C-alpha positions, 0 to 999 in steps of 0.5 A: 585960250579961249575955248581950249584948255590948253593941256594935254593928259598923257598916261603911260600905263607901261609905266603907270605914271601920268604927265600934263604938257601944254597944248602947243599954240601953233598946232591948235591954230593950224589943226583946231581941235578932235580929228584934227588935232589928234591926227596929227599928234599921232601921224607924228608919234608913231611908227606906221609900220606898228601891230595896232593892238602892240604897246606902241601904239595909242588912244587919243580921246580929244576933243574940239574947242567948242566940245563943253560950251554949249553949241548945240552939238557941243558934246562931241568927242572922237578917238584917234588909233592906228586902227586893227580892222583896216591897219589905216589911222582910224577916227571915231566919233562919240556924243554923250557927255564924255568930251565935255567931262574931259574940257571940264577936268581940265584937257583938251586931250587924252593920251594913253601910251603902253600897256597895263600889265594887269586889268585897269581902270582910269579914274579922272577927276579934274587934276586926279588921275588915278590907275586901280585895279579892274581885275573884277570888272574884266568879263563884264558886259559895258552898262555892268561895268559903268554901274560897278565904277559908279558904286565905286565913286558913291562915298565920294558922290557929294563932291563929284555927282554921279551923274556928272561922271562920264565912263568909257569902256570896252566890253567882252570882245575889246577884251577878246580882240575883236578888230571891230570892238568899239568903244562904248560910252555914257550908257549907250553911246559909242565910238564903233567904227575901226575896232579902237576897242580891241586898241583899248583891250590890248593895253589892258584899259577896261575903263575910263571915268573922268568927271570935272567941275572946270568951265570952259571960256570963250573971248565974247561971251555977249558974241557967242551966246547971240550966235547959239540963240540965232542958231538954236532959232535956226534950228526949229524952223528946220524941218529935218531937225524938227524930224530928227527931234521927233523921230531921230533916225528912225524916219530913215530906214522906210525912206531908204528902202523906199529909194532903193538905198537900203542895206538887205542881204548883203548889200544883193539888194536895195529894197526889202519887203519886211522894212516896208511898214517902217516907211511910216516912222511912228510904228517904230515909235509907237512899238519900242520907243520909251523916252527920248535922249539928249547929248551933252549941250543939244536941245533936238535930244535925237537919241531915242531909248528903247525896250527890249521885249525878251524875257533874256534881256528885259530892259532897255537899250539905246538906238536902234539907230538906221545903221544898225536897223540896217546892218543887224536887219535887213542885210542879215535879213531880220526884218523884226523890230523885237530882234533888231533891239535885241541885236542891238543890245547885245552889241553895245552889251559885249563892246561890238559895232554893229555896222561891223558886226552885221557886215560880217555876220551877212556875209558869212551868210551869204557865204553858207547859202551858196554853199561856200561855207558848211554848217559843220563849219559854222556850227549852226544852218546860218541862213539870212534870217536866221537871228538865233544863229545870228545872236549865238553868234554875236556872243561867240564872236565877243569871246573868239569861241568856236566860228566866232574865232573866225567871225571876229578877224573881219567881214573882208577875212573871212571872205577871203579865208573860205575865196570869195573876197566879192561877197564883202561889201567894204573898203579897207576892210571896213563894211559900209555902212546902211546906204546901197550905193547903188540907188545913189551913185555919189554914196560909194563914190564917198564910200570909197576916199573915205581915209577910214574905210567905208563910213556914213559919217566922212561925208554928209548924206547924199539926199539934196536937191541938186546934188545927182548931177554925176559931172559934179560927185567928185567936188562934191565928195571932196567938199563934204569930205574936208567940211566933216573934217573941219566939224569932227575938229 
């Protein structure tokens, strides 16, 4: 099969073994790959009533037929499982190089089953698959985990260059089964939504290291190259893509704030005055940018690496993206770039979704300010804008310590616990992303009907000419959701 590798790697952590099976042609024909084929397999193989954190749940890493081919954005892959946050099927997309390396190792999909008795990590090098002890990695932050695994691989670096190895890992939040723990890959890329890091942690799986020396074949090489070159030419002439290359998503906070669609103070507002300085994205770039970075095969390099101005956490981190700037920034009453970068860094290293982390803490902030939650219960004043409280609670949440154990369940259960569920802003127990529905009504419909809960990646953004007529919102939303399902596959 062209595009596909035609193989599925299945690893049973309970038994400590692995097997390789063929991808059925009819499955690839009908469901393509990525999200489509991964969701189909999960739907067929698990009982919908299982506990998401039980050994019966499965964790599927899936690539599509374009992954690894050199197509722009052809480095993306998707992770599928039953979500511990929503209870529904989750699919979380991620960039970087992991998806391409999965294909180069010879597989379209990796299916993780069961639960290891002790902490382990999975090493995949072409057809050599090993389950290795990870007790020494347990408790480590994500970047340190990657560096330690790379150092263990160093003796073989001549055959498998370190820069051709991808590592996906969980942080302390995944180990503690925080309901919105994420899976981090390639030093800063995140499969953020729906708590799939907790599923990985429930299996005692700390990390997956993958590398391969194969390639991906296409049916018509010349035709494929021509199509890619035409796309690149159009991309260079596209003003929106030019902005994305220059600014990443840093052009969006000011734009959203100006239009009244910026999540602020637990969605009590769509405008946050301290964010007016971001209306010129050069302010963000000039203050925190270190360099541009690109995912596999992508010429636009929209990812930005930022510096951390904090003596406790010196260094750099990926992002922050617009969603992060909104949810741990304006939605928590935080308006300074340094504080937002530090919050982003902590979430990445601890392995927590920045969106749900911000949505949960901002919900607790509103509960506190309205007198429904006391300082005694929290252990610290939790007013909007209290950055030190936010940082402390992020760490406590990742370890499920004190009030962090309450926050680890997610904003819906926090609001319900304190008898004010109306203060949770989300869908299917998943917090809303950066875009406030009060500014553009179609966003609310997209959130409400998304099959994974509130999410900004399951339909296209609404800032297009001629898309403001409410009479067409249902039609457009369905078209967009179907389109993104195909793109994710």
